[in-house]
C-alpha positions in Angstrom: 7.9 -23.4 -3.7 6.8 -24.7 -0.2 6.9 -21.3 1.5 4.6 -19.5 -1.0 2.1 -22.4 -0.9 2.1 -22.4 2.9 1.6 -18.6 2.9 -1.4 -18.9 0.5 -2.9 -21.6 2.7 -2.6 -19.5 5.8 -4.2 -16.5 4.1 -7.0 -18.7 2.8 -7.7 -20.2 6.2 -7.7 -16.8 7.9 -10.1 -15.5 5.2 -12.5 -18.4 5.7 -12.4 -18.0 9.5 -13.1 -14.3 9.2 -16.0 -15.0 6.8 -17.4 -17.5 9.2 -17.1 -15.1 12.2 -18.7 -12.2 10.2 -21.6 -14.5 9.0 -22.3 -15.7 12.5 -22.5 -12.0 13.8 -24.3 -10.2 11.0 -25.8 -13.0 8.8 -25.1 -13.9 5.2 -27.1 -11.0 3.8 -25.3 -8.5 6.1 -22.0 -9.8 4.8 -23.1 -9.5 1.2 -24.3 -5.9 1.8 -21.1 -5.2 3.6 -18.9 -6.5 0.7 -20.8 -4.4 -1.8 -20.5 -1.3 0.3 -16.9 -1.9 1.1 -15.9 -2.3 -2.5 -16.4 1.4 -3.3 -13.9 3.0 -0.9 -11.4 0.2 -1.3 -11.4 0.7 -5.1 -10.7 4.4 -4.6 -7.8 3.7 -2.1 -6.2 1.0 -4.3 -6.4 3.2 -7.4 -4.7 6.0 -5.4 -1.8 3.8 -4.4 -1.4 2.4 -7.9 -1.2 6.0 -9.1 1.6 6.6 -6.6 3.4 3.5 -7.8 3.8 4.6 -11.5 7.5 5.1 -12.0 8.5 1.6 -10.9 5.4 -0.5 -10.4 5.9 -3.1 -7.7 5.2 -6.7 -8.6 1.4 -7.3 -8.9 1.7 -10.5 -6.9 3.3 -8.7 -4.0 0.7 -6.0 -4.0 -2.0 -8.6 -4.0 -0.3 -10.5 -1.2 -0.1 -7.2 0.8 -3.8 -6.6 0.3 -4.5 -10.2 1.4 -2.2 -9.9 4.4 -4.1 -6.9 5.6 -7.5 -8.3 4.8 -6.9 -11.7 6.4 -3.9 -12.2 8.6 -3.6 -8.6 10.1 -7.4 -8.4 10.6 -7.6 -11.8 12.3 -4.6 -11.0 14.5 -6.1 -7.7 15.6 -9.5 -9.3 16.2 -8.2 -11.9 18.5 -6.0 -9.6 20.5 -8.5 -6.7 20.7 -11.2 -9.0 21.9 -8.9 -10.2 24.6 -8.0 -6.6 25.5 -11.7 -5.8 25.7 -12.2 -8.5 28.3 -9.1 -7.3 30.3 -10.5 -3.8 30.1 -13.8 -4.8 31.5 -12.0 -6.5 34.4 -9.7 -3.6 35.1 -12.0 -0.6 34.5 -15.5 -2.0 35.0 -18.1 -3.5 32.6 -18.7 -1.5 29.5 -15.2 0.2 29.6 -13.4 -2.7 27.9 -14.5 -1.6 24.4 -13.1 1.9 25.0 -9.8 0.4 26.3 -9.6 -1.8 23.3 -10.3 1.0 20.8 -7.9 3.6 22.3 -5.0 1.4 23.5 -5.1 -2.1 22.1 -6.4 -1.4 18.6 -3.8 1.2 17.6 -0.9 -0.8 19.0 -1.9 -4.1 17.5 -3.4 -3.0 14.2 -0.5 -0.8 13.2 2.0 -3.5 14.0 0.0 -6.1 12.1 -0.2 -3.8 9.0 3.5 -2.8 9.2 4.7 -6.4 9.5 4.1 -7.0 5.8 6.2 -4.0 4.9 9.0 -5.2 7.1 8.7 -8.6 5.6 9.1 -7.2 2.0 12.1 -5.1 3.1 13.7 -8.2 4.7 13.0 -10.6 1.8 13.6 -8.1 -1.1 15.9 -5.5 0.3 17.8 -5.0 -3.0 14.5 -4.0 -4.7 13.1 -1.9 -1.8 13.9 1.5 -3.3 12.8 3.9 -0.5 9.9 6.0 0.7 7.5 5.4 -2.3 7.9 1.6 -1.9 7.2 1.9 1.8 4.1 4.0 1.1 2.7 1.6 -1.5 3.2 -1.6 0.5 1.9 -0.1 3.7 -1.1 1.4 1.7 -2.0 -2.0 0.2 -1.8 -3.8 3.5 -3.9 -1.1 5.1 -6.4 -1.1 2.2 -7.0 -4.8 2.8 -7.4 -4.3 6.5 -9.9 -1.5 6.0 -11.8 -3.6 3.4 -12.4 -6.4 5.9 -13.2 -4.1 8.7 -15.7 -2.1 6.6 -17.4 -5.3 5.6 -18.1 -6.0 9.3 -19.1 -2.5 10.2 -21.4 -2.1 7.1 -22.9 -5.5 7.7 -23.5 -4.9 11.4 -25.2 -1.5 10.6 -27.4 -3.3 8.1 -28.2 -6.2 10.5 -29.1 -3.7 13.3 -30.8 -0.9 11.4 -31.2 -1.8 7.8 -30.5 0.9 5.3 -31.6 3.6 7.7 -34.9 5.5 8.0 -33.9 8.9 9.0 -34.2 8.1 12.8 -31.6 5.4 12.9 -28.0 5.2 11.6 -28.2 2.4 9.1 -25.8 1.2 6.5 -26.1 4.4 4.5 -24.9 6.5 7.4 -22.1 4.1 8.1 -21.1 4.3 4.4 -21.1 8.1 4.6 -18.9 8.1 7.7 -16.4 5.3 6.7 -16.6 5.2 2.9 -16.9 8.9 2.0 -15.5 10.9 4.9 -12.7 8.7 6.1 -11.7 6.0 3.5 -8.0 6.9 3.9 -7.8 6.7 7.7 -6.2 3.2 8.0 -4.0 3.8 5.0 -2.9 7.2 6.4 -1.9 5.6 9.7 0.0 2.8 8.0 1.7 5.1 5.5 3.4 6.9 8.4 5.1 3.7 9.3 5.7 2.9 5.6 7.5 6.2 5.1 9.8 5.5 8.0 10.6 2.0 6.8 11.3 3.4 3.3 13.7 5.9 4.7 15.4 3.3 6.8 15.8 1.1 3.7 17.9 3.7 2.0 20.1 4.9 4.9 23.4 3.3 5.8 23.2 4.3 9.4 22.4 1.2 11.4 21.0 3.1 14.4 18.6 4.9 12.1 17.5 1.7 10.5 16.0 0.7 13.9 15.0 4.1 15.4 13.3 5.6 12.4 10.8 2.7 11.8 10.1 2.6 15.5 9.4 6.3 15.5 7.1 5.9 12.5 5.2 3.1 14.2 4.8 5.1 17.4 3.6 8.1 15.3 1.0 5.9 13.5 -0.1 4.5 16.9 -0.5 7.9 18.4 -2.6 9.2 15.4 -4.7 6.1 15.4 -5.3 6.3 19.1 -6.3 10.0 18.8 -8.8 9.1 16.0 -10.4 6.3 17.9 -10.4 8.3 21.1 -12.3 11.1 19.4 -14.8 8.7 18.0 -15.4 6.7 21.2 -14.7 9.1 24.1 -15.4 12.6 22.6 -18.7 14.0 21.3 -19.5 15.1 17.8 -17.7 18.4 18.1 -14.5 16.7 19.3 -14.7 14.2 16.5 -15.1 17.0 13.9 -12.3 19.0 15.4 -9.9 16.0 15.2 -11.1 15.3 11.7 -10.7 18.8 10.2 -7.8 20.1 12.3 -5.6 17.0 12.5 -6.6 14.3 10.0 -7.2 16.4 7.0 -4.0 18.4 7.4 -2.1 15.1 7.9 -3.6 13.7 4.8 -2.7 16.8 2.8 0.8 16.7 4.2 1.3 13.0 3.2 -0.2 13.8 -0.3 2.3 16.7 -0.7 5.1 14.3 0.3 4.0 11.8 -2.3 3.9 14.4 -5.0 7.4 15.6 -4.1 8.7 12.0 -4.1 7.2 11.4 -7.6 8.9 14.6 -8.9 12.1 13.5 -7.3 11.9 10.1 -8.9 11.3 11.7 -12.3 14.4 13.9 -11.8 16.5 10.9 -10.8 15.4 9.0 -13.9 15.8 11.9 -16.3 19.3 12.6 -15.0 20.4 9.0 -15.4 19.1 8.4 -18.9 21.8 10.3 -20.9 24.5 8.4 -19.1 22.6 5.1 -19.8 22.4 6.0 -23.4 26.1 6.9 -23.6 26.8 3.5 -22.1 24.7 1.9 -24.8 22.3 0.4 -22.3 19.3 2.1 -23.9 18.8 3.7 -27.3 19.3 7.5 -27.6 15.9 7.8 -29.3 14.3 6.4 -26.1 15.6 9.0 -23.7 12.7 11.5 -24.2 10.1 8.8 -24.0 11.5 7.3 -20.8 11.9 10.7 -19.1 8.2 11.3 -18.4 5.2 9.2 -17.5 3.1 10.6 -20.4 5.9 9.6 -22.8 6.0 6.1 -21.3 2.3 5.7 -21.5 2.2 6.8 -25.1 4.9 4.3 -26.0 3.0 1.4 -24.3 -0.3 2.4 -26.0 1.5 2.5 -29.4 3.0 -0.9 -28.8 -0.4 -2.2 -27.7 -2.2 -0.8 -30.8 0.4 -2.1 -33.2 1.4 -5.5 -31.6 -1.1 -6.3 -28.9 -1.3 -6.3 -25.1 1.7 -8.7 -24.6 3.9 -6.2 -26.4 2.6 -3.3 -24.3 3.3 -5.3 -21.1 6.8 -6.1 -22.4 7.5 -2.5 -23.1 6.2 -1.7 -19.6 8.6 -4.3 -18.1 11.5 -2.7 -20.0 10.6 0.8 -18.8 10.4 -0.5 -15.2 13.8 -2.1 -15.5 15.3 1.2 -16.8 13.8 3.0 -13.8 15.2 0.5 -11.3 18.6 0.7 -12.8 18.4 4.6 -12.7 17.5 4.4 -9.0 20.4 2.1 -8.3 22.9 4.4 -10.1 22.2 7.3 -7.7 24.0 5.3 -4.9 27.7 5.2 -4.3 30.0 2.6 -5.8 30.7 -0.6 -4.1 30.9 -4.3 -4.5 27.3 -5.1 -3.7 26.2 -2.2 -5.9 28.2 -3.4 -8.8 26.8 -6.9 -8.5 23.3 -5.5 -8.3 23.9 -3.3 -11.3 25.1 -6.3 -13.3 22.0 -8.2 -12.3 19.7 -5.3 -13.4 21.6 -4.9 -16.7 20.8 -8.5 -17.4 17.1 -8.0 -16.6 17.0 -4.8 -18.7 18.5 -6.5 -21.7 16.2 -9.5 -21.4 13.2 -7.2 -21.1 14.3 -5.2 -24.1 14.8 -8.3 -26.2 11.3 -9.5 -25.2 9.8 -6.0 -26.1 11.6 -6.1 -29.5 10.4 -9.6 -30.2 6.8 -8.9 -29.4 6.7 -5.4 -30.9 8.5 -6.5 -34.0 10.5 -3.3 -34.2 10.0 0.3 -33.4 11.9 2.3 -30.8 12.8 -0.7 -28.8 15.0 -2.1 -31.6 17.8 0.1 -30.6 18.9 0.8 -34.2 20.7 4.0 -33.1 22.6 2.4 -30.2 
């Protein structure tokens, strides 16, 4: 219990420190305007990653912790190091060039490492439940969403403090919102997801060399893309920025989106292929196979349980569905002692979740009358 409490205290202290720094720079009203403006893009980003995480939803507490990590710990770490790098840049390259050095060199290296640290931490602490690329995408996305949320608060607040809402001749908070909240809300998540994909792949491979090299390559790729983006914004003109945006960032975003869609279909195929064997082993009821084989079927089942028995029953059915998915993912691996032990553990979780769903729903398909 001590470690989680200490973690919450660290996050809270970092958050308070960031709030104090932002207030000192842009004022209380600027922070309030920044928070309101930053809520819109972060809501879209979080909703997108929750959509990705449908087959086997990650624990809500971990997703919240990932967001808090990005918003507080990663942001404060980056702020301290980037400010120091800016000072060093002024000394090395002359006054006024430190901010460019920080944006193009320090920020990509430090920020991508700070965001990825949470994904590595989850992999280390919960390796048995880290199921691959989708998990890496989701955890990296939430960490990056938190980071972007705090960063946007400052940028929007500073734009308001300097120029107000904008009057057509100055770039106020409305212009900043258009650039950061409408045109590029997924930039930080996109950079972080590249590392997350690499960590997710490493989590499923048995090659020890790849477990190190692939995450490192993903991190360097994220740093390179981040540096290119910041360089286009700080060193290039408007045309350079637009070229990078449309010719590199948009195709990269589309490519990652296609990978996510492919991974979701792959997950569905894995689950659908495992369900008949699970029914034959009497782990699930045969009448549940069709409902568990698709997201619409699962959603319909949860809604029916909610209408008939309340929200607690719907949550219990959802927990049962998630345990079925996790067991299906595990069964795609090869046999082995650790696998058998994990399977026994998951079977216990599945049976417990099913019993809870039956108790709360009071019957229905979760009874297993045809098992």
